[in-house]
matplotlib code that plots the C-alpha trace (Angstrom):
import matplotlib.pyplot as plt

x = [-27.2, -24.4, -22.1, -24.6, -25.2, -21.7, -20.8, -23.9, -21.9, -18.3, -20.6, -22.5, -19.1, -17.1, -19.8, -19.8, -16.4, -16.5, -19.0, -16.3, -13.4, -12.6, -12.6, -10.0, -7.3, -7.5, -7.1, -3.8, -1.5, -2.1, -1.4, 1.5, 3.0, 2.3, 4.3, 7.5, 7.2, 6.6, 6.1, 9.5, 12.0, 10.6, 13.1, 15.7, 14.7, 16.7, 20.4, 19.2, 20.6, 23.7, 26.9, 25.9, 28.8, 27.4, 29.9, 28.7, 24.6, 22.1, 22.4, 26.2, 26.4, 27.5, 24.7, 25.5, 22.0, 21.3, 24.3, 23.2, 20.4, 21.9, 24.1, 21.4, 19.5, 22.9, 23.5, 22.0, 21.3, 19.0, 17.0, 17.4, 14.9, 12.5, 11.7, 11.4, 9.7, 7.5, 7.2, 6.7, 3.5, 1.8, 1.8, 0.8, -1.8, -2.7, -3.2, -4.7, -6.5, -9.4, -8.8, -10.0, -12.9, -14.2, -13.2, -15.7, -18.3, -18.0, -17.9, -21.6, -22.8, -23.1, -25.5, -23.9, -22.6, -20.3, -19.0, -18.7, -17.3, -14.8, -13.5, -13.3, -11.3, -8.9, -8.1, -7.9, -5.1, -2.6, -2.7, -1.3, 1.4, 4.7, 6.5, 9.4, 7.4, 5.7, 9.4, 10.3, 6.8, 7.6, 11.3, 10.0, 8.3, 10.1, 13.4, 15.0, 16.6, 14.4, 11.9, 8.3, 6.7, 9.8, 10.2, 7.0, 8.0, 11.0, 9.4, 7.3, 9.8, 9.9, 12.8, 13.5, 11.8, 13.9, 10.9, 14.4, 16.7, 15.7, 14.6, 11.1, 11.1, 11.2, 8.8, 5.8, 6.6, 7.2, 3.5, 1.6, 2.9, 1.8, -1.4, -2.0, -1.1, -3.1, -6.1, -8.5, -7.9, -9.8, -12.1, -13.2, -14.4, -15.3, -17.6, -19.1, -19.8, -21.4, -23.7, -25.4, -26.6, -30.6, -31.7, -35.3, -32.3, -31.6, -35.3, -36.6, -33.9, -35.3, -38.1, -37.0, -36.2, -32.0, -29.5, -27.2, -24.9, -26.8, -27.6, -24.1, -22.7, -25.5, -26.7, -23.5, -21.0, -21.9, -23.5, -19.8, -17.9, -17.3, -15.2, -13.7, -12.5, -11.5, -9.6, -7.9, -6.6, -5.3, -3.0, -2.1, -0.7, 0.9, 3.1, 6.8, 6.5, 7.6, 8.3, 11.6, 10.2, 9.1, 12.0, 14.6, 14.0, 12.4, 15.1, 19.0, 22.4, 20.6, 17.8, 19.0, 18.5, 14.3, 14.6, 16.5, 13.3, 13.9, 13.4, 16.2, 18.6, 18.2, 18.5, 22.0, 23.0, 22.0, 22.5, 25.1, 26.9, 26.2, 24.9, 21.8, 22.1, 21.5, 18.7, 17.0, 17.9, 15.3, 13.2, 11.7, 11.9, 9.8, 7.5, 6.8, 6.6, 3.5, 2.1, 1.7, 0.5, -2.3, -3.4, -3.1, -5.1, -7.8, -8.3, -9.1, -11.5, -13.3, -13.4, -15.3, -17.9, -16.6, -15.6, -12.3, -10.3, -8.5]
y = [11.1, 9.1, 12.4, 14.9, 12.6, 12.5, 16.9, 17.4, 15.3, 16.8, 20.2, 19.0, 17.9, 21.0, 23.5, 21.5, 21.3, 25.1, 25.6, 23.5, 25.8, 26.5, 23.4, 22.5, 24.8, 24.3, 20.7, 22.0, 22.6, 19.0, 18.4, 19.8, 18.5, 14.8, 15.4, 17.4, 16.3, 12.2, 11.3, 13.3, 11.4, 8.3, 8.5, 7.2, 3.8, 3.8, 3.5, 0.3, -0.7, 0.7, 1.2, 4.7, 7.1, 9.9, 12.5, 11.0, 11.5, 9.7, 10.1, 9.9, 6.6, 3.1, 0.9, -2.4, -4.7, -7.2, -7.0, -4.9, -7.3, -11.1, -9.2, -8.2, -11.5, -13.6, -11.2, -13.5, -9.6, -8.8, -12.0, -11.6, -8.6, -9.6, -12.6, -10.0, -7.5, -10.4, -11.8, -8.3, -7.6, -11.4, -11.4, -7.4, -8.2, -11.3, -9.3, -6.0, -7.0, -9.4, -7.2, -3.9, -5.4, -6.8, -3.3, -1.8, -4.3, -3.7, 0.0, -0.4, -1.8, 1.0, 2.8, 5.6, 8.1, 9.8, 7.3, 6.2, 9.1, 9.1, 6.2, 6.7, 9.5, 8.2, 4.9, 7.1, 9.6, 7.6, 6.9, 11.3, 10.3, 10.7, 7.4, 9.2, 9.7, 6.3, 5.1, 7.5, 5.9, 2.4, 3.0, 4.1, 1.3, -1.1, -0.8, -3.1, -1.3, 1.3, 1.0, 1.4, -2.2, -4.1, -1.4, -2.7, -6.6, -6.5, -4.4, -7.3, -9.7, -10.7, -10.9, -8.2, -8.6, -8.1, -6.1, -3.9, -6.4, -10.0, -11.1, -12.6, -9.9, -7.0, -8.6, -8.6, -5.1, -4.1, -5.6, -4.0, -1.0, -0.8, -2.4, 0.2, 2.5, 2.0, 0.7, 3.1, 4.1, 1.0, 1.2, 4.6, 3.1, -0.2, 2.6, 4.0, 0.7, -0.1, 2.9, 1.9, -1.4, -1.6, -1.9, -3.6, -6.4, -6.8, -5.9, -8.9, -11.3, -10.5, -11.1, -14.4, -15.1, -14.8, -13.3, -10.6, -12.4, -14.8, -11.3, -10.2, -13.3, -13.5, -9.6, -7.0, -9.3, -10.4, -6.3, -4.7, -7.7, -5.6, -3.9, -5.8, -7.7, -4.3, -3.4, -6.7, -6.1, -3.1, -4.5, -7.7, -5.3, -3.6, -6.8, -5.9, -2.7, -1.4, 2.6, 3.2, 5.0, 1.9, -0.6, 2.7, 3.5, 1.2, -1.8, -1.8, -4.2, -6.6, -7.3, -6.5, -10.8, -9.4, -5.8, -5.2, -5.2, -4.0, 0.2, 0.2, -2.4, 0.4, 3.1, 2.0, 0.7, 4.4, 7.2, 5.5, 3.2, 5.7, 2.0, 4.3, 1.9, -1.2, 0.8, 1.6, -2.3, -3.3, -0.5, -1.2, -5.4, -4.6, -2.7, -5.3, -7.2, -5.4, -4.8, -8.4, -9.0, -6.6, -7.8, -10.6, -10.2, -8.7, -11.3, -13.7, -11.4, -11.3, -14.9, -15.3, -12.9, -9.3, -6.4, -6.2, -2.6, -3.2]
z = [-44.3, -42.2, -43.5, -41.7, -38.4, -37.6, -39.4, -36.9, -33.7, -34.2, -34.3, -31.1, -29.5, -30.2, -28.7, -25.7, -24.9, -25.5, -22.7, -20.6, -21.6, -18.4, -17.1, -19.6, -18.6, -15.0, -16.4, -17.8, -15.1, -13.7, -17.3, -17.4, -13.8, -14.9, -18.6, -17.0, -13.5, -13.7, -17.4, -18.6, -16.0, -17.2, -19.7, -16.8, -17.1, -19.7, -17.2, -16.4, -19.6, -19.7, -17.8, -16.5, -15.4, -13.4, -16.1, -19.0, -18.2, -19.1, -22.5, -22.8, -21.1, -22.6, -23.5, -22.1, -22.6, -20.0, -18.0, -14.8, -14.5, -14.5, -11.8, -9.6, -10.5, -9.2, -6.2, -2.8, -1.0, -3.9, -3.5, 0.8, 0.4, -2.4, 0.3, 3.5, 1.5, 0.8, 4.2, 5.9, 3.0, 3.5, 7.1, 7.6, 4.9, 7.0, 9.8, 8.4, 6.1, 8.3, 11.4, 9.8, 8.0, 12.1, 13.2, 10.6, 11.3, 15.2, 14.9, 12.5, 15.6, 17.8, 17.4, 20.0, 17.0, 19.9, 20.4, 17.7, 15.7, 18.6, 17.6, 13.8, 14.9, 17.2, 14.2, 11.7, 13.1, 12.9, 9.3, 9.3, 11.8, 10.0, 9.5, 12.0, 14.9, 15.1, 14.7, 17.3, 19.6, 19.0, 20.4, 23.2, 24.3, 22.7, 23.1, 24.9, 27.8, 28.8, 27.1, 28.6, 28.3, 29.0, 32.0, 33.5, 32.1, 34.8, 37.3, 37.2, 37.8, 34.3, 31.5, 29.3, 25.1, 22.5, 20.2, 18.2, 18.6, 17.8, 14.3, 14.9, 17.4, 15.6, 12.3, 14.9, 15.8, 12.4, 11.6, 15.4, 14.0, 10.2, 11.4, 13.9, 11.4, 8.4, 10.2, 10.2, 6.1, 5.2, 8.2, 6.6, 3.6, 4.5, 6.8, 3.8, 2.2, 4.9, 5.3, 1.4, 2.9, 2.6, 5.7, 4.4, 4.1, 8.1, 8.6, 6.5, 8.0, 11.3, 10.4, 9.7, 12.8, 12.1, 14.6, 14.5, 13.8, 10.5, 9.5, 9.1, 8.0, 5.1, 4.6, 5.6, 4.0, 0.0, 0.3, 0.8, -1.6, -4.5, -2.1, 0.3, -3.2, -4.6, -1.1, -1.5, -5.2, -4.2, -1.6, -3.0, -5.9, -3.6, -2.6, -3.4, -2.3, 1.4, 1.6, 2.9, 6.2, 8.2, 7.4, 7.6, 10.5, 13.2, 11.6, 12.6, 12.7, 14.2, 12.4, 8.5, 7.8, 7.7, 7.9, 4.2, 1.8, -1.5, -1.0, 1.7, -1.1, -3.2, -1.1, -0.2, -3.7, -5.3, -3.0, -0.5, -3.4, -6.6, -8.1, -10.0, -13.2, -10.5, -8.4, -11.5, -12.7, -9.4, -9.1, -13.0, -12.1, -8.4, -11.2, -13.6, -10.9, -9.4, -12.4, -13.3, -9.8, -10.6, -13.6, -11.7, -8.9, -10.9, -13.3, -10.2, -9.3, -12.6, -12.9, -9.5, -10.3, -9.4, -11.5, -10.6, -11.0, -14.4]

ax = plt.figure().add_subplot(projection="3d")
ax.plot(x, y, z, "-o")
ax.set_aspect("equal")
plt.show()
């Protein structure tokens, strides 16, 4: 009986697959793309364990074990970039994460639909602006010599602030630009989650005499807790990653002590100095740490009763 049942199940599965054959055909280009351009090039990570020579190629270069990693871990510049990457990411997370939730909660209380849509659009549009444009705007606003803000300060008798020329002020400017650019993305996600909150819970809380703040604290926030945790996990998992664009375009020689992050350091080693083994080893180390952080954050989320993402 079990053998017959298994055969019938297989037959039913094959028939179902055949009925959706065109769906699988449509998926084929995607699978080929990832296989050719994503997974096949991953063999290149082996140069992190080789004394890579451009003329010998990946397959012809000599193996050197962990020598490249020993050289990198013994470099003060590498650990400086790790510190800067973590510092900038932690500061950005500390500001943007709660601020995004607060803005979402405030917009959720707005009943004028037209005004709400306008504000959402204004917040969301910077997400699509290139960092090249953002860096240009930041330069025009924060330049020490002729920036708009410094011109206003000096016209009032104040002294120009080196927003892009002093390390502490540069960090402030970097975090500000990041928050402005990305706050809309998180706001849209939280607003979508807020639409799923049961209205009857608000009515019950109102009848029990709860104030607006109490309704937000005891009804709204618990209702979107799973989304908040998921967003937090995703952001924490990128603690060791900062895109090349922002620090490279906003940074300069005067602030390299804080603007030099893993991505810019890898760029200078790999592209400018042709040390491909070193840059690959750093990228591999960065990916492994990100995976460890992601798994740890996911386990913590599950430990406090949330589903996690893995």
